[in-house]
C-alpha positions as CSV (number, residue, x, y, z in Angstrom):
1,X,-6.9,130.7,32.6
2,X,-9.8,133.1,32.2
3,X,-13.0,131.6,32.6
4,X,-16.2,132.2,29.9
5,X,-17.3,135.1,32.5
6,X,-14.0,137.0,32.2
7,X,-14.0,136.7,28.9
8,X,-17.1,138.3,28.4
9,X,-16.6,140.9,30.8
10,X,-13.5,141.5,29.0
11,X,-15.4,141.8,25.5
12,X,-17.7,144.4,26.6
13,X,-14.8,146.4,28.3
14,X,-13.1,146.4,24.9
15,X,-16.2,147.1,23.1
16,X,-16.9,150.0,25.4
17,X,-13.7,151.3,24.4
18,X,-14.2,151.2,20.8
19,X,-17.5,152.9,21.1
20,X,-16.1,155.8,22.9
21,X,-13.0,156.6,21.6
22,X,-13.4,155.6,18.1
23,X,-17.2,156.8,18.4
24,X,-18.7,153.7,16.7
25,X,-22.1,152.1,17.2
26,X,-22.3,149.0,19.2
27,X,-22.3,146.9,16.4
28,X,-19.4,148.1,14.8
29,X,-17.9,148.1,18.0
30,X,-19.0,144.4,19.1
31,X,-17.6,143.3,15.6
32,X,-13.7,145.1,16.3
33,X,-13.9,144.2,19.7
34,X,-14.2,140.5,19.3
35,X,-11.6,140.1,16.3
36,X,-8.5,138.8,16.4
37,X,-5.5,141.0,14.9
38,X,-4.8,140.4,11.7
39,X,-8.4,138.7,11.2
40,X,-10.9,139.7,8.8
41,X,-13.9,141.5,10.0
42,X,-17.4,142.3,8.2
43,X,-18.0,146.1,8.3
44,X,-19.9,148.6,6.3
45,X,-19.1,152.0,7.4
46,X,-16.2,153.9,6.2
47,X,-15.4,155.1,10.0
48,X,-15.4,151.2,11.1
49,X,-13.1,150.4,7.9
50,X,-10.5,152.9,9.0
51,X,-10.5,152.0,12.6
52,X,-10.3,148.1,11.6
53,X,-7.3,148.8,9.4
54,X,-5.7,150.7,12.1
55,X,-6.3,148.0,14.8
56,X,-4.6,145.3,12.6
57,X,-7.7,143.8,10.9
58,X,-8.7,143.5,7.6
59,X,-12.1,145.2,6.8
60,X,-14.8,142.8,4.4
61,X,-17.5,144.6,3.1
62,X,-20.9,142.8,3.5
63,X,-21.2,143.3,-0.6
64,X,-18.8,140.4,-0.6
65,X,-21.3,138.0,0.4
66,X,-23.0,137.2,-2.7
67,X,-19.7,136.7,-4.4
68,X,-18.5,134.4,-2.1
69,X,-21.9,132.6,-2.5
70,X,-21.3,132.0,-6.0
71,X,-17.1,131.3,-5.7
72,X,-18.5,128.6,-3.3
73,X,-21.0,127.3,-5.5
74,X,-23.9,128.3,-3.0
75,X,-25.5,130.7,-5.1
76,X,-26.4,130.6,-8.6
77,X,-25.9,134.0,-10.3
78,X,-29.4,135.5,-10.1
79,X,-29.4,134.8,-6.7
80,X,-26.8,136.4,-5.8
81,X,-27.2,139.2,-7.8
82,X,-30.6,139.9,-6.2
83,X,-28.7,139.8,-2.9
84,X,-26.1,142.1,-3.9
85,X,-28.7,144.9,-5.1
86,X,-30.5,144.5,-2.1
87,X,-27.1,145.0,0.2
88,X,-26.2,147.8,-2.0
89,X,-29.4,149.4,-1.3
90,X,-29.2,149.3,2.5
91,X,-25.5,150.0,2.8
92,X,-25.8,152.7,0.0
93,X,-22.9,151.2,-2.2
94,X,-21.7,153.1,-5.4
95,X,-23.1,152.0,-8.8
96,X,-19.6,151.2,-10.2
97,X,-18.8,148.9,-6.8
98,X,-21.8,146.7,-7.2
99,X,-21.4,146.5,-11.5
100,X,-17.7,145.3,-10.6
101,X,-18.9,142.8,-8.1
102,X,-21.3,141.6,-10.7
103,X,-18.4,141.0,-13.2
104,X,-16.7,139.3,-11.0
105,X,-20.0,136.9,-10.4
106,X,-20.5,136.3,-13.9
107,X,-16.6,135.2,-14.3
108,X,-17.3,133.0,-11.7
109,X,-19.9,131.1,-13.4
110,X,-18.8,130.8,-16.9
């Protein structure tokens, strides 16, 4: 059975492999290297999304965080909308995507 040190070393190798082979940044490489096949990964960059899919992972955008907050009853609609707008600015999301997510959140609060 591998020790935690062995696991860390393996993770570092996978991370560096992802970074070099797919030309990804450290953050995306870390997420993809530590994910389990078939699992969900939080990514926003287009290349990282395509790589995640090619590795058998399910990419999820950070824009879904406020939507999940509303669905789980952890965020009210105004707070979720503010968070969505902030994330949209940071990620460079298109307006049509933001509007679609706002509609989804409104449906859950009815």
